[in-house]
Structures are given as structure tokens and as C-alpha cells.
MARTORLUM-202597 format. One line per 5 residues: number of its first residue (from 0); their letters; for each residue x, y, z of N, C-alpha, C, O. Coordinates in nm, 2 decimals. Example, Ala and Ser with C-alpha at 12.3 -4.5 7.8 and 13.67 -1.06 7.14 Angstrom:
// residues 2
0	as	1.32:-0.57:0.78:1.23:-0.45:0.78:1.32:-0.33:0.78:1.42:-0.33:0.85; 1.28:-0.22:0.71:1.37:-0.11:0.71:1.29:0.00:0.79:1.34:0.11:0.80
END
This chain:
// residues 195
0	meaie	-7.36:-3.66:3.53:-7.41:-3.53:3.61:-7.55:-3.50:3.56:-7.59:-3.49:3.44; -7.61:-3.47:3.66:-7.77:-3.43:3.62:-7.75:-3.27:3.58:-7.67:-3.19:3.61; -7.87:-3.25:3.49:-7.88:-3.11:3.45:-7.86:-3.00:3.55:-7.77:-2.91:3.55; -7.95:-3.00:3.65:-7.94:-2.90:3.75:-7.79:-2.89:3.80:-7.74:-2.78:3.81; -7.73:-3.00:3.84:-7.60:-3.01:3.90:-7.50:-2.95:3.79:-7.41:-2.87:3.83
5	ailtr	-7.51:-2.98:3.67:-7.43:-2.92:3.58:-7.43:-2.78:3.55:-7.34:-2.71:3.51; -7.56:-2.72:3.57:-7.58:-2.58:3.57:-7.51:-2.52:3.68:-7.42:-2.44:3.66; -7.55:-2.54:3.80:-7.50:-2.49:3.93:-7.35:-2.50:3.95:-7.29:-2.42:4.02; -7.29:-2.60:3.89:-7.16:-2.63:3.94:-7.06:-2.57:3.81:-6.94:-2.59:3.81; -7.12:-2.50:3.71:-7.04:-2.46:3.62:-6.95:-2.36:3.64:-7.01:-2.27:3.71
10	rstrd	-6.82:-2.33:3.61:-6.74:-2.23:3.64:-6.64:-2.19:3.52:-6.60:-2.27:3.44; -6.60:-2.09:3.52:-6.51:-2.05:3.40:-6.36:-2.09:3.43:-6.30:-2.08:3.54; -6.32:-2.14:3.32:-6.17:-2.21:3.33:-6.10:-2.11:3.24:-6.15:-2.09:3.13; -5.98:-2.06:3.28:-5.87:-1.98:3.22:-5.74:-2.02:3.21:-5.64:-1.94:3.20; -5.72:-2.16:3.22:-5.59:-2.21:3.20:-5.61:-2.37:3.14:-5.66:-2.45:3.22
15	ykpdg	-5.58:-2.40:3.02:-5.61:-2.51:2.96:-5.46:-2.62:2.95:-5.35:-2.58:2.94; -5.50:-2.73:2.95:-5.38:-2.81:2.90:-5.39:-2.81:2.75:-5.49:-2.77:2.69; -5.27:-2.86:2.68:-5.28:-2.86:2.53:-5.37:-2.96:2.45:-5.40:-2.96:2.34; -5.40:-3.05:2.54:-5.47:-3.19:2.49:-5.60:-3.13:2.43:-5.67:-3.03:2.47; -5.62:-3.20:2.31:-5.76:-3.16:2.24:-5.88:-3.24:2.31:-5.86:-3.32:2.40
20	veqek	-5.97:-3.21:2.26:-6.11:-3.26:2.31:-6.16:-3.38:2.22:-6.17:-3.36:2.10; -6.19:-3.50:2.27:-6.23:-3.60:2.20:-6.34:-3.57:2.11:-6.42:-3.48:2.15; -6.35:-3.63:1.99:-6.48:-3.59:1.89:-6.60:-3.62:1.97:-6.69:-3.54:1.97; -6.61:-3.74:2.03:-6.74:-3.77:2.09:-6.77:-3.68:2.18:-6.89:-3.65:2.17; -6.70:-3.61:2.26:-6.74:-3.50:2.35:-6.78:-3.38:2.28:-6.88:-3.32:2.32
25	ldvil	-6.71:-3.35:2.18:-6.74:-3.24:2.10:-6.88:-3.25:2.03:-6.96:-3.15:2.03; -6.88:-3.36:1.98:-7.03:-3.39:1.90:-7.13:-3.35:2.00:-7.21:-3.27:1.96; -7.12:-3.40:2.14:-7.22:-3.37:2.24:-7.25:-3.23:2.26:-7.36:-3.18:2.27; -7.13:-3.15:2.27:-7.13:-3.02:2.31:-7.20:-2.93:2.18:-7.28:-2.84:2.20; -7.17:-2.98:2.06:-7.22:-2.91:1.95:-7.39:-2.95:1.94:-7.47:-2.86:1.92
30	daarq	-7.41:-3.07:1.96:-7.56:-3.10:1.97:-7.63:-3.02:2.06:-7.74:-2.97:2.03; -7.58:-3.00:2.17:-7.64:-2.91:2.29:-7.65:-2.78:2.23:-7.75:-2.72:2.25; -7.55:-2.72:2.17:-7.54:-2.58:2.11:-7.67:-2.58:2.00:-7.76:-2.50:2.02; -7.67:-2.66:1.91:-7.76:-2.66:1.81:-7.92:-2.70:1.85:-8.01:-2.67:1.78; -7.92:-2.75:1.98:-8.07:-2.78:2.02:-8.12:-2.64:2.10:-8.23:-2.63:2.14
35	apsgg	-8.03:-2.55:2.12:-8.04:-2.44:2.21:-8.18:-2.35:2.14:-8.20:-2.36:2.01; -8.26:-2.30:2.21:-8.37:-2.22:2.15:-8.34:-2.12:2.08:-8.24:-2.06:2.11; -8.41:-2.07:1.97:-8.38:-1.96:1.88:-8.50:-1.89:1.88:-8.60:-1.96:1.91; -8.51:-1.76:1.83:-8.62:-1.67:1.82:-8.70:-1.73:1.70:-8.64:-1.73:1.59; -8.83:-1.76:1.71:-8.90:-1.81:1.61:-8.86:-1.93:1.55:-8.89:-1.96:1.43
40	nnqtn	-8.77:-2.00:1.63:-8.69:-2.13:1.58:-8.63:-2.12:1.46:-8.62:-2.21:1.38; -8.58:-1.98:1.44:-8.50:-1.95:1.31:-8.36:-2.05:1.29:-8.32:-2.08:1.18; -8.31:-2.08:1.40:-8.18:-2.16:1.39:-8.08:-2.09:1.28:-8.05:-2.15:1.18; -8.05:-1.99:1.31:-7.95:-1.90:1.21:-7.81:-1.90:1.28:-7.72:-1.83:1.22; -7.77:-1.97:1.39:-7.64:-1.96:1.46:-7.55:-2.03:1.37:-7.58:-2.13:1.31
45	hffvi	-7.44:-1.98:1.35:-7.33:-2.04:1.26:-7.21:-2.06:1.36:-7.16:-1.97:1.42; -7.17:-2.20:1.38:-7.06:-2.25:1.45:-6.93:-2.25:1.38:-6.92:-2.32:1.28; -6.83:-2.19:1.43:-6.69:-2.22:1.37:-6.63:-2.29:1.50:-6.62:-2.23:1.60; -6.59:-2.43:1.48:-6.51:-2.50:1.57:-6.35:-2.49:1.52:-6.31:-2.54:1.42; -6.29:-2.42:1.60:-6.15:-2.39:1.56:-6.05:-2.47:1.64:-6.03:-2.45:1.76
50	rnqtv	-6.00:-2.57:1.58:-5.91:-2.67:1.65:-5.76:-2.65:1.59:-5.66:-2.68:1.65; -5.76:-2.59:1.47:-5.63:-2.58:1.41:-5.54:-2.47:1.48:-5.57:-2.35:1.49; -5.42:-2.53:1.54:-5.34:-2.44:1.63:-5.29:-2.31:1.55:-5.27:-2.21:1.61; -5.27:-2.33:1.44:-5.22:-2.22:1.35:-5.31:-2.13:1.33:-5.28:-2.01:1.34; -5.43:-2.16:1.30:-5.54:-2.05:1.29:-5.57:-2.00:1.44:-5.61:-1.88:1.45
55	lreli	-5.55:-2.07:1.54:-5.59:-2.02:1.65:-5.47:-1.91:1.70:-5.51:-1.81:1.76; -5.36:-1.92:1.68:-5.24:-1.84:1.68:-5.24:-1.71:1.60:-5.21:-1.61:1.65; -5.28:-1.73:1.48:-5.30:-1.61:1.40:-5.43:-1.53:1.44:-5.43:-1.41:1.43; -5.54:-1.58:1.48:-5.64:-1.52:1.54:-5.60:-1.44:1.68:-5.64:-1.32:1.70; -5.53:-1.51:1.76:-5.48:-1.44:1.88:-5.39:-1.31:1.84:-5.41:-1.21:1.90
60	elvet	-5.31:-1.32:1.75:-5.21:-1.21:1.71:-5.29:-1.11:1.66:-5.26:-1.00:1.69; -5.40:-1.14:1.57:-5.48:-1.03:1.51:-5.56:-0.94:1.63:-5.56:-0.82:1.63; -5.62:-1.03:1.71:-5.69:-0.98:1.81:-5.60:-0.88:1.94:-5.63:-0.79:2.01; -5.48:-0.94:1.93:-5.38:-0.85:2.03:-5.36:-0.73:1.94:-5.38:-0.61:1.99; -5.33:-0.74:1.82:-5.29:-0.62:1.74:-5.42:-0.51:1.75:-5.40:-0.40:1.79
65	afaqm	-5.52:-0.56:1.72:-5.65:-0.47:1.73:-5.66:-0.39:1.86:-5.66:-0.27:1.86; -5.67:-0.47:1.96:-5.68:-0.43:2.08:-5.57:-0.31:2.12:-5.59:-0.20:2.17; -5.45:-0.36:2.09:-5.33:-0.29:2.12:-5.34:-0.14:2.07:-5.28:-0.05:2.13; -5.42:-0.12:1.95:-5.43:0.01:1.88:-5.55:0.10:1.93:-5.58:0.21:1.89; -5.62:0.03:2.03:-5.72:0.10:2.08:-5.68:0.20:2.20:-5.57:0.19:2.25
70	elaed	-5.76:0.30:2.24:-5.73:0.37:2.35:-5.79:0.33:2.47:-5.91:0.29:2.48; -5.70:0.34:2.58:-5.76:0.31:2.71:-5.84:0.42:2.78:-5.78:0.53:2.80; -5.97:0.41:2.82:-6.05:0.51:2.88:-6.10:0.46:3.00:-6.14:0.34:3.00; -6.11:0.54:3.11:-6.16:0.50:3.24:-6.30:0.45:3.24:-6.34:0.38:3.33; -6.38:0.49:3.15:-6.51:0.44:3.15:-6.55:0.31:3.07:-6.67:0.27:3.06
75	lyssl	-6.45:0.26:3.01:-6.46:0.13:2.94:-6.51:0.01:3.04:-6.47:0.00:3.16; -6.58:-0.07:2.99:-6.61:-0.18:3.06:-6.49:-0.27:3.10:-6.40:-0.29:3.02; -6.48:-0.32:3.23:-6.36:-0.36:3.28:-6.30:-0.47:3.20:-6.18:-0.46:3.20; -6.36:-0.56:3.14:-6.30:-0.67:3.06:-6.24:-0.62:2.96:-6.13:-0.65:2.93; -6.32:-0.52:2.87:-6.26:-0.45:2.77:-6.13:-0.37:2.78:-6.04:-0.36:2.70
80	khsia	-6.13:-0.31:2.91:-6.00:-0.24:2.94:-5.90:-0.33:2.98:-5.79:-0.29:2.96; -5.91:-0.45:3.03:-5.83:-0.53:3.06:-5.77:-0.58:2.92:-5.65:-0.59:2.91; -5.84:-0.62:2.81:-5.81:-0.66:2.68:-5.72:-0.57:2.62:-5.62:-0.62:2.55; -5.73:-0.44:2.62:-5.67:-0.35:2.57:-5.52:-0.32:2.64:-5.42:-0.31:2.57; -5.53:-0.32:2.77:-5.42:-0.30:2.86:-5.32:-0.42:2.84:-5.20:-0.40:2.83
85	askkg	-5.37:-0.53:2.83:-5.31:-0.67:2.82:-5.25:-0.68:2.69:-5.14:-0.73:2.68; -5.32:-0.63:2.58:-5.26:-0.63:2.45:-5.15:-0.52:2.42:-5.06:-0.55:2.34; -5.15:-0.42:2.48:-5.05:-0.31:2.46:-4.93:-0.36:2.55:-4.81:-0.32:2.52; -4.95:-0.45:2.65:-4.82:-0.49:2.72:-4.77:-0.61:2.63:-4.65:-0.65:2.63; -4.85:-0.67:2.56:-4.80:-0.79:2.48:-4.82:-0.92:2.54:-4.82:-0.93:2.66
90	gyafc	-4.83:-1.04:2.45:-4.84:-1.17:2.50:-4.99:-1.20:2.55:-5.01:-1.29:2.63; -5.08:-1.12:2.49:-5.22:-1.14:2.53:-5.28:-1.25:2.44:-5.28:-1.24:2.32; -5.34:-1.37:2.50:-5.40:-1.46:2.45:-5.54:-1.46:2.49:-5.58:-1.51:2.60; -5.63:-1.41:2.40:-5.77:-1.38:2.45:-5.85:-1.50:2.49:-5.94:-1.49:2.57; -5.81:-1.61:2.43:-5.89:-1.73:2.45:-5.81:-1.85:2.55:-5.84:-1.97:2.56
95	ynapm	-5.72:-1.78:2.61:-5.65:-1.85:2.73:-5.57:-1.96:2.68:-5.52:-2.04:2.76; -5.54:-1.97:2.54:-5.46:-2.08:2.50:-5.54:-2.21:2.49:-5.48:-2.31:2.47; -5.66:-2.20:2.51:-5.76:-2.33:2.51:-5.72:-2.41:2.37:-5.71:-2.34:2.27; -5.72:-2.53:2.37:-5.72:-2.61:2.25:-5.81:-2.58:2.14:-5.78:-2.61:2.02; -5.91:-2.54:2.18:-6.04:-2.53:2.08:-6.11:-2.40:2.12:-6.12:-2.36:2.24
100	livva	-6.16:-2.33:2.01:-6.24:-2.21:2.03:-6.36:-2.24:1.94:-6.35:-2.26:1.82; -6.48:-2.23:2.01:-6.60:-2.23:1.91:-6.65:-2.09:1.90:-6.68:-2.03:2.00; -6.65:-2.04:1.78:-6.70:-1.90:1.76:-6.84:-1.90:1.71:-6.87:-1.98:1.62; -6.93:-1.83:1.76:-7.07:-1.83:1.74:-7.12:-1.71:1.67:-7.12:-1.60:1.73; -7.15:-1.71:1.54:-7.20:-1.59:1.45:-7.36:-1.61:1.44:-7.43:-1.70:1.49
105	nrkdy	-7.40:-1.50:1.37:-7.54:-1.50:1.33:-7.56:-1.39:1.25:-7.46:-1.31:1.25; -7.66:-1.37:1.18:-7.70:-1.26:1.09:-7.69:-1.13:1.16:-7.75:-1.12:1.27; -7.62:-1.02:1.11:-7.62:-0.91:1.18:-7.74:-0.82:1.18:-7.77:-0.73:1.26; -7.84:-0.86:1.07:-7.97:-0.77:1.08:-8.08:-0.86:1.15:-8.19:-0.83:1.13; -8.05:-0.94:1.20:-8.16:-1.06:1.27:-8.16:-0.99:1.43:-8.07:-0.95:1.49
110	gnnma	-8.30:-0.98:1.46:-8.33:-0.91:1.60:-8.27:-1.00:1.72:-8.22:-0.96:1.83; -8.29:-1.12:1.69:-8.25:-1.21:1.82:-8.11:-1.28:1.80:-8.08:-1.39:1.85; -8.01:-1.20:1.72:-7.88:-1.26:1.71:-7.81:-1.30:1.83:-7.77:-1.41:1.85; -7.81:-1.19:1.92:-7.72:-1.21:2.05:-7.79:-1.32:2.13:-7.73:-1.41:2.18; -7.91:-1.30:2.15:-7.98:-1.40:2.23:-7.97:-1.52:2.20:-7.94:-1.61:2.28
115	dcaca	-7.99:-1.55:2.06:-7.97:-1.69:2.01:-7.84:-1.76:2.03:-7.83:-1.88:2.06; -7.74:-1.67:2.02:-7.58:-1.71:2.02:-7.57:-1.74:2.18:-7.52:-1.84:2.21; -7.63:-1.64:2.26:-7.61:-1.66:2.40:-7.65:-1.79:2.47:-7.58:-1.85:2.55; -7.78:-1.84:2.42:-7.84:-1.98:2.45:-7.76:-2.09:2.40:-7.75:-2.20:2.46; -7.71:-2.07:2.29:-7.61:-2.19:2.24:-7.49:-2.19:2.31:-7.45:-2.30:2.34
120	ienmm	-7.42:-2.09:2.36:-7.31:-2.08:2.42:-7.33:-2.13:2.56:-7.26:-2.22:2.61; -7.44:-2.08:2.63:-7.47:-2.14:2.76:-7.47:-2.29:2.75:-7.40:-2.37:2.81; -7.57:-2.33:2.65:-7.56:-2.48:2.64:-7.45:-2.54:2.63:-7.43:-2.64:2.71; -7.35:-2.50:2.55:-7.22:-2.57:2.54:-7.13:-2.56:2.67:-7.06:-2.65:2.70; -7.13:-2.46:2.74:-7.06:-2.43:2.87:-7.12:-2.57:2.96:-7.05:-2.66:3.01
125	vaana	-7.26:-2.56:2.97:-7.31:-2.66:3.07:-7.29:-2.79:3.02:-7.28:-2.88:3.10; -7.28:-2.81:2.91:-7.24:-2.98:2.86:-7.11:-2.98:2.87:-7.06:-3.09:2.90; -7.02:-2.88:2.85:-6.87:-2.91:2.87:-6.85:-2.96:3.03:-6.78:-3.05:3.06; -6.92:-2.88:3.11:-6.90:-2.92:3.24:-6.94:-3.06:3.28:-6.87:-3.13:3.35; -7.06:-3.09:3.23:-7.11:-3.23:3.26:-7.03:-3.35:3.21:-7.05:-3.46:3.25
130	lglgs	-6.92:-3.31:3.10:-6.83:-3.40:3.03:-6.69:-3.39:3.10:-6.59:-3.45:3.07; -6.69:-3.31:3.19:-6.56:-3.32:3.27:-6.47:-3.20:3.22:-6.35:-3.17:3.27; -6.52:-3.13:3.13:-6.43:-3.03:3.05:-6.44:-2.88:3.11:-6.54:-2.85:3.18; -6.36:-2.81:3.09:-6.36:-2.66:3.13:-6.40:-2.57:3.02:-6.39:-2.61:2.90; -6.45:-2.45:3.04:-6.50:-2.37:2.94:-6.50:-2.23:2.99:-6.50:-2.21:3.11
135	cwinq	-6.49:-2.13:2.90:-6.51:-1.98:2.94:-6.55:-1.91:2.81:-6.50:-1.92:2.70; -6.65:-1.83:2.86:-6.70:-1.74:2.76:-6.64:-1.62:2.70:-6.62:-1.52:2.77; -6.61:-1.63:2.58:-6.52:-1.51:2.53:-6.59:-1.42:2.45:-6.66:-1.45:2.35; -6.56:-1.28:2.48:-6.64:-1.18:2.41:-6.55:-1.10:2.30:-6.60:-1.02:2.23; -6.43:-1.12:2.31:-6.32:-1.04:2.25:-6.35:-1.04:2.09:-6.32:-0.94:2.04
140	lkwln	-6.40:-1.13:2.01:-6.42:-1.12:1.89:-6.58:-1.05:1.87:-6.61:-0.99:1.77; -6.65:-1.05:1.96:-6.78:-0.96:1.97:-6.73:-0.81:1.95:-6.77:-0.73:1.86; -6.65:-0.78:2.05:-6.60:-0.64:2.05:-6.54:-0.61:1.93:-6.55:-0.49:1.90; -6.48:-0.69:1.86:-6.40:-0.64:1.73:-6.48:-0.68:1.60:-6.41:-0.71:1.50; -6.61:-0.68:1.60:-6.69:-0.71:1.50:-6.69:-0.63:1.38:-6.72:-0.68:1.27
145	etpqv	-6.65:-0.51:1.40:-6.64:-0.41:1.28:-6.49:-0.38:1.25:-6.46:-0.28:1.18; -6.39:-0.46:1.31:-6.25:-0.44:1.28:-6.21:-0.53:1.16:-6.21:-0.65:1.16; -6.19:-0.44:1.04:-6.16:-0.52:0.92:-6.08:-0.63:0.92:-6.10:-0.74:0.86; -5.96:-0.61:0.99:-5.86:-0.72:0.99:-5.91:-0.84:1.06:-5.87:-0.95:1.03; -5.99:-0.83:1.15:-6.07:-0.95:1.23:-6.16:-1.00:1.14:-6.16:-1.12:1.11
150	tdyls	-6.25:-0.92:1.09:-6.37:-0.98:1.00:-6.32:-1.02:0.88:-6.36:-1.13:0.84; -6.23:-0.96:0.80:-6.17:-1.03:0.70:-6.09:-1.17:0.71:-6.10:-1.25:0.63; -6.03:-1.18:0.81:-5.97:-1.32:0.84:-6.08:-1.42:0.87:-6.08:-1.52:0.81; -6.18:-1.39:0.97:-6.30:-1.46:0.98:-6.37:-1.51:0.84:-6.41:-1.63:0.81; -6.37:-1.41:0.76:-6.44:-1.45:0.63:-6.36:-1.56:0.56:-6.43:-1.64:0.50
155	tlglk	-6.24:-1.56:0.58:-6.17:-1.68:0.51:-6.17:-1.80:0.59:-6.11:-1.90:0.54; -6.24:-1.80:0.69:-6.28:-1.92:0.78:-6.42:-1.95:0.74:-6.46:-2.07:0.76; -6.50:-1.87:0.68:-6.62:-1.90:0.64:-6.75:-1.82:0.69:-6.86:-1.85:0.67; -6.70:-1.70:0.76:-6.81:-1.59:0.81:-6.85:-1.54:0.67:-6.78:-1.51:0.57; -6.99:-1.53:0.68:-7.06:-1.46:0.56:-7.05:-1.33:0.58:-7.01:-1.28:0.69
160	ederv	-7.09:-1.26:0.47:-7.09:-1.12:0.45:-7.19:-1.05:0.56:-7.17:-0.94:0.62; -7.29:-1.13:0.57:-7.42:-1.08:0.65:-7.41:-1.12:0.80:-7.50:-1.09:0.88; -7.31:-1.19:0.83:-7.30:-1.25:0.97:-7.18:-1.15:1.04:-7.10:-1.07:0.99; -7.21:-1.17:1.18:-7.12:-1.12:1.27:-7.10:-1.19:1.39:-7.19:-1.26:1.43; -6.99:-1.19:1.46:-6.98:-1.29:1.58:-7.04:-1.22:1.71:-7.03:-1.10:1.74
165	ygsva	-7.11:-1.31:1.78:-7.17:-1.25:1.90:-7.12:-1.32:2.02:-7.18:-1.30:2.12; -7.03:-1.40:2.01:-6.98:-1.47:2.14:-6.90:-1.60:2.10:-6.91:-1.65:1.99; -6.81:-1.64:2.19:-6.75:-1.75:2.15:-6.72:-1.82:2.28:-6.75:-1.78:2.39; -6.67:-1.94:2.27:-6.65:-2.02:2.40:-6.52:-2.11:2.39:-6.51:-2.19:2.30; -6.42:-2.10:2.47:-6.29:-2.17:2.48:-6.35:-2.30:2.55:-6.44:-2.30:2.63
170	igypa	-6.29:-2.41:2.51:-6.33:-2.54:2.57:-6.20:-2.62:2.57:-6.12:-2.62:2.48; -6.18:-2.71:2.68:-6.06:-2.80:2.68:-6.05:-2.84:2.83:-6.14:-2.81:2.91; -5.95:-2.92:2.86:-5.92:-2.96:2.99:-5.85:-2.87:3.07:-5.75:-2.81:3.03; -5.91:-2.85:3.19:-5.85:-2.74:3.26:-5.70:-2.79:3.30:-5.68:-2.91:3.32; -5.60:-2.71:3.33:-5.46:-2.73:3.35:-5.43:-2.78:3.47:-5.35:-2.87:3.49
175	sglpn	-5.52:-2.72:3.58:-5.50:-2.76:3.73:-5.62:-2.83:3.77:-5.66:-2.82:3.89; -5.70:-2.90:3.70:-5.81:-3.00:3.73:-5.92:-2.89:3.73:-5.90:-2.77:3.70; -6.04:-2.94:3.75:-6.16:-2.87:3.73:-6.17:-2.77:3.85:-6.13:-2.80:3.96; -6.22:-2.64:3.82:-6.24:-2.55:3.91:-6.33:-2.60:4.02:-6.40:-2.70:4.01; -6.33:-2.53:4.14:-6.40:-2.55:4.24:-6.56:-2.55:4.20:-6.62:-2.45:4.14
180	rklmk	-6.62:-2.67:4.24:-6.77:-2.69:4.17:-6.86:-2.67:4.28:-6.97:-2.72:4.27; -6.82:-2.61:4.39:-6.92:-2.58:4.51:-6.99:-2.47:4.46:-6.95:-2.38:4.39; -7.12:-2.48:4.52:-7.20:-2.35:4.50:-7.14:-2.22:4.54:-7.08:-2.22:4.65; -7.16:-2.13:4.46:-7.09:-1.99:4.50:-7.20:-1.92:4.57:-7.32:-1.94:4.53; -7.19:-1.84:4.67:-7.29:-1.73:4.73:-7.29:-1.63:4.61:-7.19:-1.59:4.55
185	qkgne	-7.41:-1.58:4.59:-7.46:-1.49:4.48:-7.44:-1.36:4.56:-7.46:-1.36:4.68; -7.39:-1.25:4.49:-7.37:-1.11:4.54:-7.46:-1.02:4.46:-7.46:-0.90:4.49; -7.54:-1.07:4.36:-7.61:-0.99:4.26:-7.72:-1.08:4.21:-7.78:-1.17:4.28; -7.76:-1.04:4.09:-7.90:-1.10:4.02:-8.01:-1.11:4.12:-8.05:-1.21:4.17; -8.06:-1.01:4.15:-8.18:-0.99:4.23:-8.29:-1.05:4.18:-8.31:-1.05:4.05
190	vtfid	-8.37:-1.10:4.26:-8.49:-1.17:4.22:-8.61:-1.10:4.32:-8.61:-1.09:4.44; -8.72:-1.05:4.23:-8.82:-1.00:4.30:-8.97:-1.09:4.26:-9.00:-1.12:4.15; -9.03:-1.12:4.37:-9.14:-1.21:4.33:-9.27:-1.11:4.33:-9.29:-1.03:4.42; -9.34:-1.13:4.22:-9.47:-1.06:4.23:-9.59:-1.18:4.24:-9.62:-1.25:4.14; -9.65:-1.19:4.35:-9.75:-1.28:4.39:-9.88:-1.25:4.37:-9.96:-1.33:4.40
END
């Protein structure tokens, strides 16, 4: 698949087979992430490739518990409201039960932390698409960046004291085949030309 086709046909996957991703494909995805641009070429992203199903289940439980304790408010971002409501209901798997979650952290006092992580995550999602895999950007760990139960658990996995999570990506084989790869009509993302 050509680069432009991989970019234009990438879609979010929210239902995965339990099958793991081959190491060869994972290596390509991680190479794409590590080659992403970073401010001043600092290369301070820290990637946590979580394939251990016990760790994923424990993280899912921690995230659900943290969101269930939050108050729902009308003015919250819609996805955050959904996470809170689903957690209060029970059975909320924030990473859609993907067989693998790649968590991307960076230094919390670094001005380009979010931008650098975003570039790496986008590269991973495009690479996953080119390799016939599904992916989905996951914000829930970022929203819980200052929740001690979550950050303490992530520190047991290697998150450094001066790091925080700025995004994650679920990756795996889609349960019902690859999503519709046709170009989508855009309803936003205005473009203004200044000639």
C-alpha cells in the first residue's frame, strides 16, 4: 500500500480479534513511531508495548474504577462523558479489548510532549493500516494522567516520575474484517488558501 493510500484509507477499529500481532509487523509499526518527527529532534517519547493480557485486564479495571468515581457533567467533552457513563454502568474496556495497547509517554515538563506523541501515534496508525491491521487512538490514560492509582500502576511498568501519558493506540486484527476503506466525505477541517 502506498503512503498516501494508507493515510487516506485509515479508519478507527473498535472491535478486535484476540489474535496477537506478528512481531515482524509490530517492529515495522514501532520503527514508524520512532521515526516520527519530534521538537528539536529530542526523541523523548517512551513507548510501552502492552501485550500481556493480565496487565491489560488490570489496566482496564483501574481505568474503569477511576472513571466510575468521576462526576458526569453536561459540559464535558463527549468522549470523556461516554467513558464516565460506561464505567458507571460497568464492563467498560477503554481499549476495545485489543490484543495490544501501545502507550506513549513523554516528559511532563517538555513543551512538545503532546505534539511528539501525536506524530508517533499517527505514524503507528498509518503503518498498521498499511499492514492490514486495525487501530484506534486511545485518550483515556491521558485523561487520567494525574490519577494516582493509574500513574502508580504505570510506574510499575516503567513510567518514569517525570513522564506522563499523552496518548495510546490499540492495535490488532479487526473482528469483522477491515473497516470501510473508501474515502470519507469531510464535514469539517476547513482549509483557507492565502495566495
